[in-house]
C-alpha positions in Angstrom: 85.9 101.1 85.5 89.1 103.7 85.9 89.3 104.8 88.6 90.0 109.2 87.5 90.9 110.5 84.2 93.5 113.1 84.0 94.1 115.3 81.0 97.1 118.1 81.7 97.3 120.9 79.7 100.5 122.2 79.2 100.2 125.5 78.5 98.3 127.6 76.0 101.5 126.0 73.2 100.0 122.4 74.0 96.9 122.1 71.6 96.0 118.7 72.7 95.4 116.5 74.9 95.0 113.4 73.8 96.4 112.9 70.0 93.6 110.4 68.8 91.1 113.0 69.9 88.4 110.1 70.1 85.5 110.8 72.3 86.3 109.1 75.3 88.9 111.4 75.3 87.1 114.5 74.9 84.9 113.3 78.0 87.6 112.6 79.8 89.2 116.0 79.7 85.8 117.2 80.6 86.2 115.6 83.8 89.5 117.1 85.0 88.7 119.6 86.7 86.9 117.7 88.8 89.2 114.4 89.7 91.8 117.1 90.4 89.1 118.9 92.7 88.4 115.7 94.8 92.4 115.1 95.0 92.5 112.1 92.9 96.4 113.0 93.1 97.5 113.1 96.8 101.2 114.6 96.1 100.0 116.8 93.7 102.7 115.2 91.3 101.3 116.8 87.8 101.3 119.7 85.9 104.7 119.5 86.9 106.2 123.3 87.7 109.3 123.2 84.9 110.8 125.4 87.8 112.1 121.9 89.4 114.8 122.0 86.5 116.3 125.4 88.0 118.4 126.1 91.2 117.4 130.0 91.1 113.7 130.3 90.4 113.9 133.5 89.2 115.0 131.5 85.9 112.6 131.0 82.9 113.3 127.0 82.5 111.2 127.6 79.4 112.4 130.7 77.6 115.2 129.3 75.3 118.7 130.3 76.3 117.6 131.9 79.7 119.4 129.1 81.7 122.7 129.0 81.9 124.4 125.7 83.4 127.5 127.0 85.5 128.4 123.6 85.8 129.9 121.8 82.4 128.4 118.7 81.9 131.6 116.1 82.4 132.1 117.4 85.7 128.5 117.5 87.2 128.8 113.4 86.0 132.4 114.0 87.8 130.5 115.2 91.1 128.2 112.9 90.7 130.5 110.2 90.6 132.2 111.1 93.3 128.6 112.1 95.2 127.8 107.8 95.0 131.0 106.8 95.8 130.6 108.8 99.5 129.0 109.0 102.3 125.7 111.0 101.7 126.6 112.9 104.2 129.3 114.6 102.5 129.0 117.9 101.5 130.2 117.9 97.6 130.7 121.2 95.4 131.6 121.9 92.0 135.2 123.2 91.9 136.9 120.5 89.7 140.2 120.4 91.3 138.3 119.5 94.5 136.7 116.4 92.8 139.7 115.2 91.6 141.0 115.2 94.4 138.5 113.7 96.5 138.2 110.9 93.2 142.0 110.5 94.5 141.3 110.1 98.1 138.5 107.6 98.0 141.0 105.7 95.8 143.3 105.6 98.5 141.1 105.1 101.0 139.7 101.6 99.1 143.1 99.8 100.2 144.1 98.6 96.9 147.4 99.4 96.0 148.1 101.9 93.0 150.2 99.3 91.3 147.3 96.6 90.9 144.6 99.4 90.3 147.1 100.5 87.3 147.5 96.9 86.0 144.0 96.0 86.0 143.7 98.9 84.5 145.4 97.8 81.4 142.5 95.0 80.7 140.5 95.3 78.0 137.6 92.4 77.2 138.0 89.7 75.3 136.0 90.2 71.4 134.0 87.2 72.4 133.2 88.9 75.4 132.3 92.1 73.6 129.9 89.8 71.3 127.4 88.6 74.2 127.1 91.8 75.7 125.7 92.8 72.3 123.9 90.5 72.0 122.3 90.7 75.4 121.8 94.5 74.4 119.9 93.9 71.8 117.5 91.3 73.8 114.2 92.5 73.7 114.8 95.5 71.6 111.9 96.0 69.2 113.0 96.5 65.3 116.7 97.1 66.5 119.2 95.9 63.8 121.3 92.5 64.7 124.0 93.9 63.5 123.9 97.3 65.7 127.3 97.8 66.8 128.4 98.8 70.6 128.5 102.1 71.1 131.9 103.9 72.6 130.0 103.4 76.3 128.9 99.9 75.6 132.5 98.9 74.6 133.9 100.5 78.4 131.0 99.0 80.1 132.1 95.5 79.2 136.0 96.6 79.4 134.6 98.1 83.5 133.2 94.9 84.2 135.8 92.9 83.1 138.2 94.5 85.3 136.4 94.7 88.6 135.5 90.3 88.0 139.2 90.8 87.5 140.0 93.0 91.0 137.3 91.1 93.2 136.0 88.0 91.6 133.5 86.5 90.4 129.8 87.6 90.8 130.8 91.2 92.0 127.7 92.8 90.1 125.3 90.4 91.8 126.3 91.2 95.0 127.9 88.2 96.2 130.4 87.9 99.4 133.3 89.8 97.1 131.3 92.7 96.6 132.1 94.9 99.5 136.0 94.2 97.6 134.0 95.1 94.3 133.3 98.5 96.4 136.6 99.2 96.8 138.0 98.2 93.7 135.7 100.7 92.0 136.6 103.2 94.8 140.6 102.6 93.1 139.9 102.4 89.8 137.0 105.6 89.1 140.8 107.2 89.8 142.3 106.0 86.3 138.8 106.0 84.5 137.7 109.6 85.4 140.6 111.3 84.3 142.2 109.0 81.9 141.1 107.9 78.4 140.9 103.6 77.8 144.7 102.7 78.4 144.6 101.5 74.9 144.8 104.8 74.1 147.3 106.3 75.8 150.3 107.4 73.9 153.3 106.3 75.1 154.7 108.7 77.6 151.4 109.4 79.6 151.9 105.3 79.5 155.3 105.6 81.2 154.0 108.4 83.5 151.2 106.1 84.7 153.6 103.3 85.2 156.1 105.4 87.4 152.7 107.0 89.2 152.4 103.3 90.2 155.7 102.1 90.5 156.0 105.2 93.5 152.7 104.5 94.9 151.8 108.1 94.3 149.5 107.5 91.9 145.9 108.5 93.9 147.5 111.9 94.5 150.1 112.7 91.6 147.6 111.4 88.6 144.7 113.9 90.1 147.3 117.0 90.3 148.9 116.2 87.4 145.3 115.8 85.0 144.1 119.5 86.5 147.5 121.0 85.6 147.2 120.1 82.3 143.3 120.5 82.1 144.3 124.3 83.1 146.7 124.7 81.4 144.5 124.4 77.9 141.2 126.1 79.6 139.8 129.7 78.4 137.8 131.6 80.1 135.2 130.2 77.6 135.8 126.7 78.1 136.3 126.8 81.8 138.0 123.8 83.8 137.7 120.4 82.8 139.8 117.1 83.5 137.4 114.7 83.3 137.0 111.8 80.8 132.6 111.9 80.4 132.7 108.9 78.3 134.5 106.8 81.0 132.6 108.0 83.8 128.9 107.6 82.1 130.2 103.5 81.8 131.5 103.6 85.4 128.2 104.7 86.5 126.2 102.4 84.8 129.2 99.3 86.5 130.0 100.8 89.6 127.1 102.7 90.3 124.7 100.3 91.8 127.3 97.9 93.2 128.3 100.8 95.7 124.8 101.4 96.3 124.3 98.5 97.2 121.4 98.5 94.1 118.9 95.3 94.2 120.1 92.1 92.0 116.1 91.6 91.3 112.4 93.6 91.6 112.4 90.8 94.3 114.6 92.4 95.4 113.4 95.6 95.1 110.1 94.7 96.9 111.4 93.5 99.9 113.3 96.3 100.3 110.9 98.4 99.5 107.7 96.6 99.2 105.3 95.4 96.6 104.8 98.5 94.7 101.5 96.5 92.4 99.7 95.4 95.3 100.5 97.8 98.0 98.4 100.5 99.2 100.5 102.4 100.1 101.5 103.6 96.5 99.8 105.8 93.9 99.8 104.0 90.9 98.9 105.9 87.6 99.1 105.1 84.3 100.5 107.3 81.3 99.3 106.4 78.0 101.6 108.3 75.7 104.6 108.9 78.3 106.7 111.5 76.8 110.0 109.7 77.7 108.6 106.2 75.9 106.8 106.9 73.7 104.4 104.4 74.6 102.3 103.8 77.9 104.0 103.4 80.8 102.7 102.5 84.8 104.2 105.3 87.1 104.3 104.0 91.4 105.0 106.5 93.8 105.5 105.2 97.5 103.4 107.4 99.7 106.1 106.6 102.4 108.9 106.8 101.0 110.8 108.9 98.3 111.0 106.2 95.5 109.1 105.7 92.7 108.9 102.8 90.1 107.7 103.2 86.2 106.6 99.5 84.4 107.4 100.6 80.3 103.9 99.4 79.2 104.2 96.8 75.8 101.4 97.0 72.6 99.9 93.6 74.8 99.9 95.6 77.8 103.4 93.6 79.6 105.7 94.9 81.4 108.5 94.7 78.8 110.7 96.9 81.8 111.3 98.4 84.9 113.3 102.2 85.8 113.4 103.4 89.6 114.1 106.4 90.9 115.0 105.9 94.3 116.1 109.5 96.6 119.0 109.8 98.5 119.2 111.3 102.3 121.3 114.5 100.0 118.5 114.8 97.8 120.8 113.1 95.3 118.6 110.3 92.9 119.5 106.5 91.8 118.9 105.3 88.9 118.5 101.3 88.5 116.9 99.7 85.3 115.4 96.1 85.6 114.1 93.7 82.3 111.5 91.6 81.7 112.8 89.4 83.5 113.5 91.1 86.9 116.8 90.4 86.4 118.9 94.4 86.5 120.5 96.1 84.3 123.0 98.1 82.8 120.4 98.7 80.2 117.0 100.1 78.9 115.1 100.9 75.8 114.1 103.9 73.9 112.0 105.3 71.2 114.1 106.2 68.0 111.0 105.6 66.4 107.7 103.8 65.9 108.3 100.5 67.5 112.3 100.4 66.4 114.1 100.8 70.6 117.7 102.8 71.1 119.3 100.5 73.8 120.5 103.2 76.0 122.5 103.0 79.5 121.9 103.2 82.8 122.0 105.7 84.7 123.2 108.0 81.7 119.7 107.6 80.0 118.2 109.0 82.9 120.6 111.4 84.1 119.7 113.7 80.4 115.9 114.8 81.9 116.1 114.2 85.8 118.6 117.6 86.6 118.9 120.9 87.0 119.4 123.4 84.0 121.4 125.4 85.9 123.3 123.3 88.4 123.4 120.5 86.3 122.5 118.5 89.6 120.5 115.3 89.3 117.8 115.3 91.8 114.7 116.6 89.3 112.5 113.0 90.8 109.8 113.9 88.5 110.5 116.3 85.4 108.4 119.0 83.6 108.8 117.6 79.7 107.5 121.5 78.9 111.5 121.9 80.4 112.8 119.7 78.5 111.7 120.4 75.2 109.6 117.5 74.9 106.7 117.0 71.8 104.8 114.2 70.6 106.8 113.7 67.1 105.8 112.2 64.2 107.1 110.9 60.9 106.4 112.2 56.8 102.8 112.5 58.6 102.2 109.4 60.6 102.6 109.2 64.6 105.5 107.7 66.0 103.7 106.9 69.5 102.1 104.4 70.5 98.3 104.9 73.0 98.3 102.6 75.6 94.7 103.0 77.1 93.3 99.9 76.5 96.2 98.8 79.8 94.6 100.9 81.8 93.7 99.1 85.1 90.6 98.8 87.5 91.0 102.2 90.0 94.2 103.7 89.1 94.3 107.0 87.1 94.9 108.0 84.3 97.4 110.3 83.2 97.3 112.6 79.7 99.8 114.9 78.8 98.9 118.2 76.7 102.2 118.6 74.3 102.7 119.6 71.5 102.5 117.2 67.7 106.1 118.0 66.1 
C-alpha cells in the first residue's frame, strides 16, 4: 500500500486536485489534512509559497504585472555563467560591465593564449558531427519527427564540443585526465562565446578586429571593453545595457557547466558522491502522478542531509525515462544536471509539446525557466511554485494533454497531487 496521499490546493482558483476525479482520489483528498498533521513531509515542501520566486517579499508574484525583472534575461544568464566559472565564495553582482570584465579576467587566468582561443573559436562541427548529435537527441523522444532539425542552441552545442575537444583533447566532457585542461579551455572560450555571435556570422571588420586583439594578446581585456562600449552606445533607458549573446551562453552552459562544476558522468557516480537516493532512508521520496513540469508522472527524491533533489521522469510503463538533478552550491546558486535512461549524463531532457509528443530541450536552459526569481533573475529556487509560474493542465480540442501515473506509486511512498486549473 501507499504510505500517504497528499492533495495540495493551490488557491481558490484551482478547482481540482485529481483531474480524473475517480473515487480513490476523492478519498485521498479527504485524507490530506490528516496526513499533513502526521508530518508525512518532514521538510514541508508543499504547497510551495509563491514568494520563493521574488527577492522582494513585499511583491505578489501571483498578480500579473506586479513583478518587474530588474535584470535582463541575457544578463542573468551571463551572471550565472560567471558564477559557474568562478569560485563559490566570489561575490558576483549584476552590472553587465563588471560581469564582462570578470569574464575577461577568468579568460586571462585560464592560461590559454589569446591567439589559440581565437583560432579554436573559429572551428565548427562537421555536417557528420551535427547529424550524429541530432540523431542522438531524438533517441528516446516520444513522437518527435525523425526529420526534426537541430535548434540554434543545438548547433552551437555541437560546435562548442568540437572546440573543447580541439583545445583539451578527446574525453574532456567525460571528465578524463584532460578535464583540468578542459576547464581552462571553457574559461578562455567563454570570452568570445559570451560576447560575440558564432565566428561564421562575424563580418569582415569584426573578424579583423578580433584577429588583431588575438595577435596583440589583448583579447581578454579588449574584447569585453569593446563589446560593453558598443552595447552602451545603442542602449536606452528602456532597453538597458546588454553586451551578451544569449543563445551562445545557453550552449556554453550546457557544454561547459558540467565540466567546470565537475558533474558526475553517470548516475552511478552521482550515487557514489551523494548516496543512493532510491535505497537510502536519508531521502524523502514522493510520487507526483501528474507533474506540472512534465504533464506525466515524476518521482522526486530530496536529501535530508544535503541540498540535492533528484527527479525521475516516469513513463507509462512506470519505467524511468530520464533523471534530472538539482544541487545547491554553497552560495545558493543551483547546478542542473540531466541523465538519460542508460544512466549517462546528457545535455538535454524531454518536455511535453503535447500528449505523448516530446520537445527536446537543453540542460540547464530548460531548468532555468522555472527555478528562478522573477525580479532578480537569480537561479536559486529549488522547489518552484506552479502558482507563481502560472502552469496549468492543458487540453487540446477537449482532450487532456497529460498522463496520470498514479498506478506507478510504490509501497511506502508519499503521493503528491497538485490542485491546478485546467486550460
